[in-house]
N, C-alpha and C positions, 0 to 999 in steps of 0.2 A: 650818824653815818650819812655822809653826803651821797647824793645821787644826781647824776647829770643825765639828761636825755629823757625823752618820753617813754612811758611804759605802755606796752601793747598787750600785756596779759599772757604772753606765750612764755612758758618756762622751758629752759634748755638745761640739760644735764651733760656735763663733760667728764669723761673718764680719763684721768691723767692730769697731773699738774706740772708737766714738763714745759719746755718752751713752746711746743706746738699747742698744748692745751691752754696755756696762759694767753697766747696770742689769739686763739679762737675766742676765748672768753672776752678779751678786750674789744674785739671787733663786734661781737654780738651785743655786749652791753651798751656800746655806743649806738647801736641800732634800736635800743629800747627794749631788748629782751631781758627776762629775768634768768640769771645764770647761776647754776650750782656746780661746783667742781668737786668731784669725788675721786680721791686718790689715796694711795698708801703712803707716798712720800710727798712732802710739801716743800716749797722753797725755804731754805735754811737747814734742811736735813743733809747730812753728810754720808748717806748710805751709798754704797757702791752698786746697788741694784738698779739705779736709774742714772741716765747718762748726762742730763742737762747740767748739773753743777761741775762736771769734770771735763767738759768739752773745751777745746782750744778756743772756740768762739771767735774766729776771725772771718770776716766777710770776704771769702775767696772762692768764687765759683770754679768749676772745672769745664773743660771744653765739651764734655759729653753730658753735661747737666741737662736733665729733662725738666720741662716746666719752666722755661726761661722767663715767662711772664710772671711767675711767682717770685723769682729772684729779683726781678726789676721792681716789683711792688715792695719787697722787703728792703731793698737798698734805699728806696725813697723814705721809708719809715725810719730806718736807723739813721739815715743822714739827717733827718729832721730832729731826732732825739739828740744827736751829737751836738747840734747847734742850739737847741731850745731847752733840753733837759740834761745838763751835764751830770747831775746827781744820779742819773740812771745807769751809769757805768759804761756808756758808749762814747768812744772818742775816735777821732780821725787818726790814721797812722799810715806810714809809708810801707808798701809791700813790694818785695822783690821776689819774683817767681822764676824758677829755672825748669827747663824740660830737657831730658836726655833722649827722648823718643821722637822728636820732630825738629825741623830746622826752620819752618815757616810759621808765622802767626795767623795764617788764614783761618784756622779753626778756632781761634780765640775770639768767640762771639762777644764777650763782655768787654772788649777793648774800647768799644764805643760807649759803654756804660760807666766805666771807672774814670774819674778825673785824673789828669796829669799822666796819661798813659805814654810810655816811652820805651822803645825797643833798644836793647843794649847791643853794643858792638861785640864781636867775637873775642877780641883781646881781653875784655873785662869779664869773661865767663870763666867759672871754675873748670878744672879739668874734668872731661867726660860730659860736659853740658853742651848742648847744641843750640839752645834758644834761651834767651833771657829778656825780661822786661820788668818795668817797675810802674806802679800806679799808686794813687791815693785811695785807701779803703777805710774800713772801720773795724775796730776791735772792741769786743764786748767782754766785760769781766762778769762771769756768771755769779760770783759771790756777791756782787753788788746789784746786778740787773734782776735776778730772780726775786730777791726780797723786795726790791722796788716795784716790780710788777705785782706782787701779792698785795703790797700796801695800796697801790693805785686801784686795783680791782676791788679790794675791800671797801675803799672809800666810795666806789661807784655802786656798791650794793651787792657784789658777788659774794656768795656764801661758800666757804671752804669746809669740806667734810672729809675727815680722815677715816677711811675704811677701804678694805680690800674686797673687791667683788669678783665673782666667778662667772658672771654672764651679763649680757646687756639687759636682760629682763630684770635681773636683780638690781642693777643700777637704776632702771626706770622705777621700780617699786620704792627704792630707798629715797630717791630724789623727788618722785612724783612729777617728773618732767614729761612734757609732751614730745620732746625731741632729744635724742641722745647723740653726742659727738664722741666717737671712739678715737681718742688720741693717747692710747695706752702704751705706745711703743712696743717693747718686746711682749707685753701682756696681750697684744692683739692676736698673737698666735693661738691663744686659748679662747679669748673672748669672741673673736671673729672666725674661729676654726680655719685659720689661714696657715697652710703648711709651708708657704713661701717665706714666712717671717724667719729671719736668722740673725743671730747675734754676731757682731764683729768685735772681738776683744782688742782693746787698745791699751797700751802701756806707755806712759809718759813719765817725765821727771820734772819736778818743779825746783828750779835753781833759785835759791832764796835771794841773794843779793847780787845784782848784776846791772850794769848801766846800759845794756843793750836796748836800743830804742826803736827798732823797726822789725817788721815781720819778714822772714826768709822762708820760702817754700821750694821744695824740689819735687817735681812730679815725674813719674816714669818708673824705671826699674828700682830705684832707691828712694822710696817715699820718705821724706824727712822734712821737719819744720821746726822753727823757733819762733815763738809768739810771746812778746812781752805782755805782762799783766799790767794794764793801765791802772792808775790810782793806787793800787795796793803794792806795786813793785814785784820784782821777780820775773822769771821767764819760764814758759812751758816749752820743753823740747821733747820730741818724740818722732815716731815714724813706724809704729807697729800696728798691723791690722791682721788679726788671726780669726778666720771665719769658723764659727761653731765652737770655739774654745771658751769655756765658762769658768776657768780657773781664776779666782779673785786674788790669788797671791802673785806678787811681783816676781818675775823671772830675773834673777840677779845676773844671769849670763848675757842678757840682752842689753844691759846698761852700758858696758864699754862700747859696744857697736853703735848704739844710739849716739853717744857722745862723739865718737869718731866721725860719723856722718855729718853731725851738726857742725863740728869744727871745719869740715871740708867746705861747706857752703857759706860759712860765716868768717872765713879767713882767720881761723883759730881764735875766735872771740871767747871760747870757753875752755881753753887749754889749761887754765889754772884751777879748774873745778875739781874738788875732791868728791868722788862718788860716795864716800862713807859719811861725810859730814855736811856737805853743801847741798845735797839734793833730798827731795821727798818723793817717794815712789807713789804713783797714781795708777790705778787700774780701773777701767770703765768698759762698759759694753754698749756699743753703738747699735741702735735698733734698725737693722737693715732689712731689706726684702729683696728676694731674687727677682731679677727683671727690672722692676721699677717700684717707686712708692705707690701707695694706694690712696687716692683721693676721689671718692665716689659716694653716691647716695643710694641707699636701699630703703625705700619707704620712709619711715621716720628715724632712720639711723644714718649718720654720715661717718664714714671711715676715713681717718687721716693719720697715717703712720707709715713707717718704712723709709724714712728720709736719711738713715745712716748718719754719717758724720757731717752732713750739711743741714742739720736741723735748724740752726740759727739763721742760715741763709734762706731757708724756705718759710720759716714760721709766720712772719707777718703777712706774706702773700697768701699762705694757706688760710689764715684767719679771714682775709677778705673774701676768698672763694667760699669758705664755709658759711659766712654771713649771707652771701648772695644765694647760696643753695637754700638756706632756711627761709629767706625772704620769698624766693620763687615758690617754695613748697607751701607757704602760708598765704600767698597772694590770693585775694578773692577773685573768683571767676565770675565776670559780669555777663558773659555769654554762655548759654546752655546749649549743649550738643547732645540731645537725648538719644540719638540713633546712631552713634558711632560704634561700629562693630569691628572694623578692621583698620589696619594701617596701610596706607598707600605707599609703595616703595618706588614709584616712578616719578612722581612729582605732583604738585598741586594742580588745581583745575586751570584750564586755559583762560587767558585773559580775553576780555571782550574785544571783538573785532571792531576796528575803527569805523566801519561802514554802518554801525548801528545794529547789526544782526549778531546775536550771541550764539556761538556754536553749541550744539547740543551733544557734542561728542566727548564730554567730560565724564569719564568713567571712574573718577575717584570716589571711593566709598566714604570719604569724610565729607559731610554736608557743609555747605557754606553757612555762615551765621545768618539767622533769619532777619528779614526786614532791614537789611543794611545795604544801602545803594552803593554802587561802585564809586570809588573816589577818583579814578582816572581811567582813561581808555588806554589801549596799547599805543606805544610810541610810534610816530610816523617819522621816517619810513620804516617799514617792517618787511619781514620775509616769512612766508608760510609754505610748507611742503605738503603735497597731496599724498596721502597713503593710497597705494594701488588696490586696496581691498575693495573699493567701490567699483573699480573697473573689472576686477577678476570675477565678480559675480555674474557677468554676462557670458563668461566662457566656462562655467562650471560643467555644462553638458559635454564639452569637448575634452575634459580632463578626467576620463574614466580611470586611467592608470598613469600615475606620475612617474616619469623617468628621472634618474639621478645624474644623467650625463649632461654635457654642455648643450646638446641639441634642445633639451626641454627648456633651458634658460633662454636660448636664442629665440625659440618659437614663442615663448611668453612675451619677450620683448617685441617681436614682430607684431603680435596681436595687439599689444598695447599701443604701438605706433599707428596701427590702422584705425584706431578710434578717432572720433571727431575731436575738434579742438576743445580744450577745457575752458569752461565758462565759470569764472570765480563768483559771478553774481547769481548763479542758479541756486535754488534751495538745497539741492543735494550737496553743493560745495561746502555748506556750513558743517557738514558731518564728516568731512574728509581732509580738512586743512588743519595742520598743526605746526607749531614752532619745532625746530629741529631737536631741542632739548626735551621734547615730550615724545619722541619717536625712538623705537628700538630697531634692531636689525637681526634678521635670521640668516645665518651663514649657510644653512642647508638649502633654503629656498632662494638665497641671494636677493632678498627683497626687503623693503622697508616695512615695518610692522607698527601698527598703532594698538591702542587698548582693545579695540574690537577684534583685532586679529589674534588675540592671545586668549588662552584658557588658564584660569587660576586654579592652583592646587594648594590646599592648606598644608603648611609645613608643621606649624605648632600653634597651639592656643596658649595665651598667657595673660596674667593679670597685670595691668599697667601700674598698679600701686605697689604690690609686693614682688612683682616680677617672677612669680611662681608659674612654672609650666604646668598646664592642665592637660591630661590625656583626653583624646577624642571621645573615648568611651564615657568618661565622666561628663563631658559636655552633652552627650546624647541623653544621659540619664538625669542629670541635675540642672541642665540648662546652661545658658551662656553667661553666667555671672559667677564671680569669685565667691567661693565658700570658705575662705580663710580669714574671716573677720576683717575684710577690707570693705569699708562703707563710705558713702558720700553723704554730705550734709544735704537734707532735703530743701534747705533754703538757698544755699549758695553753691552747692555741689563740691565744696572743698572736702578734703579727706577728714574723716572723723577719727579721733584717738580715744582709747579706753582709759578712763580715770577712775580711781577708787574713791568712794565716799563712805563716811561712817554715819550710821543711822542708829538712833536710840530705839530699842525694842521694848516697849512697855509690857508686852505679854510675857517677857522673860524676866520680869522684875527689874527693868531699867538697864539691863546689860546691853552693851554696844555690839551691833552686828554690822559688818561691812557689806556694801553692795557696790556694783560697778555701773557706770553710765557711759554712753558715747557722747563726746563733746566736740564741738567745732572750735578751732582756734581762730578762725577767720571772723565769724559772725557771733560767736559766743552762744550758739544754740546747743542745747543739751537734750538727750533723750528723756531726762526727768521731766521736761516740760510737757511731754505727751504721756507721762505715766509709765514709761518703760525703764525698768531696772533689771540688772542681771545678777545672778547669784555667784557666778565664778568668772574669772577673766578669760577663760578659753571656751571655745565652742560658741561664739557669739552668734554665728549664722543660725545654728540649730535652735538656740534659745530665742532669738528674735522671731523665728517662724512659729513659735508656740505662744507668743504674747501679742495681744491686740493693744491698740492705743487705749490707755487708761489702766492697763495692767491685767485685763481679763485674759485667762488662759485659753488658747486655741487647742482643740482636740487634734492630735496627729491623725493622718489618714488611716493608719492601721487600726487605731483605736476606734475611729469613726466607723470603719467597716464592721467592727465587732459590736457596734451599738453603744459604745461608751462616749457619747457626745456630750461634752461638758459645756458646749456653747448653748445648748437648749436650756430653757428654764426648767425648774424642778417639776412642774406639772405637765410638761409636754411629752407626748408619745409619738412615735412614728406611725404613720398611717399604713395599714396592711393592705396590700393589693389583692389579697384573697377575698376581702370583704368589699366587693364591688356589686352595686345594684344592677338590675337588668338594663338600666338606662346608661350604664358605663360610668357612674359617679361613685366615689367612695362613700361608705356609710360612716358618718361621724360618730365618735365616741363621746360618752358623757363627760369624761374628765379630761378631754383633750384641749390643750391650750397651744395655739400656734405662736411660733416665735416670729414676731413682726420685724425683727432686725437681725437676721442671721448674717454671718460673715460670708464673703464671696467664696471662701474655701468650703464652708458648710453647704452653701447652695449648690456648688458644683458637685460635692460628694453625694448630696441627696438626689440630685438630678441623675447622676450616673447610676446610682443604685436603683432608682425608679425605672429607668429605661432597660437596665439589665434584667430586672424582674419582669418587665413587659415582654422582652424577647424570649426569656426562658419559659414563659407561660404558653407559648405557641407550640404547635406540633412539629414533626419532622419535615413536613412539606414546606412550612414557612421557614424553618431553620435552614433548609437546604438552599434557600436564596442567599443566605449569608455565609454558606460554607465554601471553603476553598478547595474541597476535595472533588476533583472532576474526573477521577479514574472510573473506568467502566465497571470495575470490581467493587467499588465502594457501595455501602448500603444506600446512600442517598441517590446515586445514579440508578441502582436497580429499582428503587421505589418509584423514581420518575418514569422509568421505562414501563413498569407494570401498570402504573396509572394511565399511561398513554394508550396501551392496548386494551385495557379493561374498561375504559370510560365509555366505549361505544356499545359493548355487549351487555354489561351489567348496569341496569338502571338504579343500582343501589345508591341512595342519596348519601353524599359525603357529609361528614360532621362539620358543622359550622364552627369556625374558629373565631375567637374574640378579636376585635379590632384594636390596633395599637392607638392608645389615646395619649393626650398631653397631660402634663402635670397640672394639678388643680389646687394644690395647697402648698404653703411654704415648706412643710415637712417633706414634700415630694420634689422640691427644688423650684417652685414657682416664684418668680420675682415680679410681683404685680406693680401697678401704678402706685406711687407713694400717696399716702393719705394727705389730703389738703391741710390737715392740722399740723403734720410734720413739716410741710412746706412753709407754713406760716412761721413755725419755730425757726426754720433755717433762715428765712428772710429777716426775722427779728434779730437773729444772731449776727447776720451780715451788717445790719444797721448799727448794732452796738459795737462790733469790733472794727468796722471801717474797712477802707480799701487796703490798708497795710496787712490785714490778716487774711486777705483773699489770695489764694495761690494763683500764680500765673500759668499760662498754657505750657510753658517750658517746664515748670516745676511739676505739674501734673503728668506730663509726658515722660518725665524722668523717673517716675515711680516704677517699681518692678512690675505691677499690674495696673496699667493706666485705666482709670475709671472716671466716669462723669460724676460720681457721687461725692468727690472731694470738693467741699465748699469752703474750707478753712485751712489755714496753715497748721492748725493743731491736729488735723487728720492726716498730714503727711508723715511718711515713715522713712527711716534711713534706707538708702538704696545700695545694694551690693554693686561693686564695680563691674561694668560690662567687660567681658574678655576681649582682647585684641587677637589678631592673627598675623603670622608671617606667611607669605604666600610665594610659591614658585609659579612663574609664568611660562607657559609653553606656547609655541607656535600652533595655531589652530589647523594649519595645513599638514605639516610634517611632524608635529608633536615634539620638536626639538626644544630643549630648555633654553630660554632666552634670559631669564632673570632667576637667580637662585640666591636668597639671602642666607646669612649665617643662621644655623639652627639655634644658637645660644640666644637666650632672651636678652642678656645684658649688653649685647653688641648690636649696632645698627649697620655693620658692614655687610658686603655682599661677596659671596664666593664667585658669582658670575653675573655680569650685567652688560649685555651687548648694546651699547648706545649707538644710535644711528650717527651721531657726530663723530664716532671713531671709524666709520666705514664709508661715509659719503661726504662729498665736499660741502663745506659750509659757505653759504652765500649771504652776503650783506650788501646793502645799497645805501648810498649817501649822495647828497647833491654835489655836483662838481663845483669845487671852490673857485668860481670865476666871477669877476665883477659884473659881467654881463647877465648873469643868471639872476632871476627874481626870487630864488629860493635861498634863504640864509643858510650858510654852511654850519653855523652853530646857533644854539638857542631854539626858540619855537619856530617851526617851519611856516613859511608864508604860503598863501593860497596861490595856486597855479593859474596863470592868466590864459584863457582860451585863445587858440590861434597863435601862440608864441612857442618857440622851440626852447625846451628845457633839457639840460644835459645832467645825467646822473652817472656815478661810477659804481659798477657792479663788481664787487670783490669776491673771488672764488678762492677759498682756502682748502688745501689738500691735506687730509689727516693721514694718508697712507704713506708707506715707506717706499713707494714706487712712483715714478713719474706718470701722470695721467694726461690724457688728451680729452679736452672738454669741447663739446659742440652745443651751441645754444641755438634755439629756434623759437621764433615768436611771430605771430600773425602781424601783418602790416597795420591792421585795424583791430583794436581790442573789441571783444564781444560785449554786448550790453546795449542799452537804449541809446547811449551816446558813445560813438566810436571815436577813439583816440588814436592818433598816429604813433607808431613805435618803430624805431630803426636801431638795429644792433650793428655798431660800427665794426666790431671784430667778433664774428660768431664762432670762430675756431681758434684754439690756442692750446698750448701745453702748460701744465703747472708742475713745478718741481716737487721732488719728494720731501716729505716731512722728516726733519732730523732734529737732534737735540741741539739746544742753544749753544752748548760748548763746542760743538763741531764747527759752527760758523765762526766762532771766535778763534778757534785754532786755525781754520783756513785763512782768516784775515791776518793772523799773526805770521803765518808762513808765506803770505803773499799770493795765495791761490784762492780757490773757491769760486762760486758763481756770483758774479757781481750783479747788483741791482740794475735793471734795465727798464726802459719805457720812454715814450716820447714826452710824457707830461702834457700832451695836448690831445683833444678829441679828434683823431684822424681815422679815416676809414681803413680797415684792414690792419691796424696797428694797435699794440697793447698800450694802454695808458700808463700803467705802472706794474712793476714786477718785483717780487721779494723772494725770500728763500723758498717758501711753499705756498705762495699766493700770487694771484694775477688780478689786476683791475682793468676792466674794459668799460668803454663809454656807451651808454644807451641814450638816444635822443627821443624825447617824448613831446608830442604836440597835442595838447588837450583840445578836444573837439567841443562843439557847441551845436545845439539843435534849436532852431527857431520855434517858438510857441510851445516849447516843452513844458514850461511851468504852467501854462494855461491848460494844456491837455491833462496834466496831472490833477489840477484843481477841479476839473470837470468830473473826473471819476472818483474824487474824494480821497486820493492817496495823500498821506501825510509824511511818509518816510523819505525825507529829502536827503538824509545822510547816505542812503544806499548808492546813489549815483554821483554824489559829490566826491567820494573816495575813488581815486584813480588807481585801479589794480591791473597789473600786466601779467598774464599767464605766459610762462616761459617753459619750454621743454628742454630739459638738461639731459645730455647723453655723455657718459663718462666711459672711456676705454683705457685699459692698462694691461700690462703683462705682469703676472704673478708667478711665483714658484709653484710648479705642479705638485700636488700632494700625493698623487699616485703615479706609478710607472706606466708608460705607454708600451704597446706591443712591440717587442723586438728592441727595446732600448730603455734607457733610464728616463726618469721624469725630468722635463725641462720647463721652459716658460709656457704658461698657459694664458691665452688671451681671455680677458674678462670684460664684460660690458654691463652697464647699469643705466637705466633711464627713469626719470621721474619728472613730475610737473612741479613748478615753483610759481607762487603768486607773489609778485613784488608790489607792495603798496608804497607809492612814491609821494602821495600827498592828496590834498583836496583841491577841487577846481572851484575857482571863483564864479559865482552866479551873477550874470548881468542883470 
C-alpha cells in the first residue's frame, strides 16, 4: 500500500463516503494525517439513499452561490484533473446557460472564473428566455470519478470502513480518531441534531444513446438541464426538485414534461426519444439545508454538509478548508497566556506612540505575550484623538444633576473650551490619546468614550473549547474553569483528547480491561506519563479531581470532613483540639504518625477544620465579634449591653477564654519548611533529568493551582480550560449601552456597537506632494529640517449623512521644550454629507452631483482638495530649535531623546451640523436641531533632525 506525504500521528475519522467526504480525506491525507472513512455506502454502490453517484455533476455555479472562494478552489482542482488525470472521469465541456428571470449578467459573478465566457444575442435565445451565455466548464462522471477517488485514497493509506453509526461519539469509538469530520449528508440531521437539514428529491432520465455533446441549463421558473455523460456516453436530462419528498419511485407523469422542457432549450435534440425504451429513470435525494450549508468546527468535530445539488462544485474547496481547520486546531502554541479570562470586543491594545512613551490606557483583558519586544512603532504621520474623560473630572462638582436637553451639552462644550491648551507631551496625555478605531461614542451624552469611560457587564460565560455556555451560578460555585472534560496539555497548552487503551489485568486471570487517558496530538504527551488513567470516558473533570499524579486517590472534601481521609497513611490520626496542654500545645499520641507529604487539598481541609474548631471553642462574647446580627433584640446585643452596665458594679472576675493559636502539626494544616534531605533529592532529580524536564514559569502559572512546589514536568497536571466572557459596555455617566454583543456563543457579531468613527469626522495627515518639500510623499518619512517650512495636507472625512461645518484651532507655537511654528491656512470649511458610492455614480451618469473642487495649492483661506464627503486643507509647520538643548539635557542625565524629536501638533476640532429633531418642540412639529461637538486631536507629522 503506497503512502505519500509525512505522517504526523493525528488520526482523523470521516463520516460519509460521498464527494464531500472523499475530498476532505484527500486533502487531509496530503497534509500527512491518518484518515479513516466510516460510511454505510461506498463508491461503486448503486443505492438511491446517497446522492453522489446520481448527481448531474457539472461544474455550473449559480448567481446566489455562497462560499464563492470554495467554488474557485474546486474549479482549480478539477481543471487540473481534466488536464493531468483524464482517467479520473473529469473532462472539459461547453456549457450554455439560460435565464428567464433577469436580463443583465451583472449578477453572474463566475463570468470572470470560467474560460471563454461569451454573452449571447437576443435573437439566438429560445422563447421565454431573457439572458443567455456560454463558457467552458467541466463535467464529472460519478461512475468513474468516485471509484477513482477510492482507489487513489486507498493507495495513500486511507482506510474504508463500512458501517452505519448513530452518533458522532460512536464514530469516534469505532475509528479511534482524535478528530471527526461529519460529511454525512442527509444523515447529519440525526448525527448533528440539525433540524435545518432537508432532502430535495430529484428525478432525472438517462438517455442511453445520443450524440449531444454540450451542457444546456435553464435557470429560473423552469429549471431544466441536459448533461452529457463523458467517456461512458448518454445524456442526463432533468429539472425536478421536490423539497421534503422521500418517495424513491419514479413519477411517470413527470417524464413527458421533462422531455418537453429539454427539447425547448436544445432545439428538439431529443424529439425522437421513446420514453418507454430509450430512457432509464433515476431518483436521488440531494442533501440540502435551509438557509445555507454548514461548514464549521465545534471542538474536535467539523461539520461539512448541506450543499444540495452543488456538492461537486463545493467538494474540493471544502476539503481545503477542513484541512486548514484541523491544522489550526492541532497547531502547537509556542506562547502561553495563563491569565486570559475574557474576550475584548473593542480591539487590541494601542500601539506604541512614536515619541517613545507607551500609553498606559490599554484596558484589554488579553495580556501581551511576555518578554517579546515590539517589532515596529506606530507609523508616521499619525493621528490620535483625546478622550474628554480626563477633562470632565475637573467639573464633577458642578454636575450634581445632569440635564438631558441641549443646554447641558452646550454648557459642557463651553467648559471644555475654557480649559488650557492641550499639551501632548504631558504625562497625563499618555492616558487620554487613542486612535479613532479604539474609541466609542455615547449618543445620550453626545461625547467620545474610551475604555475608562465604560462599565463592563458580563453577558455570558462560555468555554472556548466546547463553546458551552456556563451559568453564572455555576461559575460562583465551581470556579472559572470548564467542567465538561475540556483540558489543555500542561506542556504546550494544546487541547487534549480522550483515547481508550486496553490494559491486561493480571489480578483477574489475564482478562483485558480498558481504561482511558488524555493525550495531546501536538506534543504526544499523555496522562499515562504521570500515572493518571480514567475508568470511564465521561466525567473526566470529577475523576481527575480524585487522582493525584502517580495514581493515588484524593479524598473528596465531603469524605474528608467526615474523617475518611485516604491521603493519610494507615497509622496517622488527626490531632484532637480538646487535648491541649496548659501551654497551648497539643498532647502527642503514642501511635500518631504525621504525613510529611500531604496534598494541597488535604492541607487546606485540615487547616480549615482546625480554625473552625478553634473558633467554636470560644464563648459567646468572642463569637459575637464574628456575628453579623446587630439587632438590639438579638441575644448577642443584649449580652454586650449587660456586660457594659455590670462591669463597674460587680467585681466578679470574668472567665478567661483560651487564646486562638496557630497550627502546629501537619494534621492541623501546618506546612513547614521542607526537610533538607528532600531538597537534596529534588536537586539530584533536576541534575538527572536536565533542563528539558524543568517546567517553565508559564507552564507553572497555567496550572489550576499555581504553586512553587512544581519542580519537574512530571508534576504538571492537565488544566481545564479557562472560561471566557462576552460583555456589554455601558457609559459610566448615563448608563446607556454602547456595545452589546450577541448572546450566542457561536457568533462574534454585535447587536450594537457605537463606534466613534461613525459619529465624528476622521482626520488623517500626509506630507504635501511637492518637490520643494523635504518630506517624502511615499516610503519612509525623512527627518524635518529645523527652521524650514514644511507643508502637510490634513484630510477631514465626514461619516454623517448631513453636511458639517468644521472649525480648526491650533496655537501658533506648540507646547513643549522646543516650540514649533504652526499655521492653518484654512481653519474653517464645510464637508459634504456621506452617501453611498452608487449615488455619486448615478449623479455623474446624469450629469449632476457635486463636482470635486480645490485649488491644488497651499493658499491661505482656500481648500486644497475636496471630494464627496472629505476636504483637505494645508498646514504649514516650521520645526523649532533650541540652542544648548542637548547640553542641558545631558547635564541632568536625561536619556529620552525620542520624546522631543517627535513633532506633535495639538488641534482643537469643532464640528457643527443640523440633524433631524427626535422630539417635537412646543407648539409645533420637530424640525432641524443644531448639534455641536468639540474634541482635541494630536497630529504627529514626523521627527525633527538634531543638529
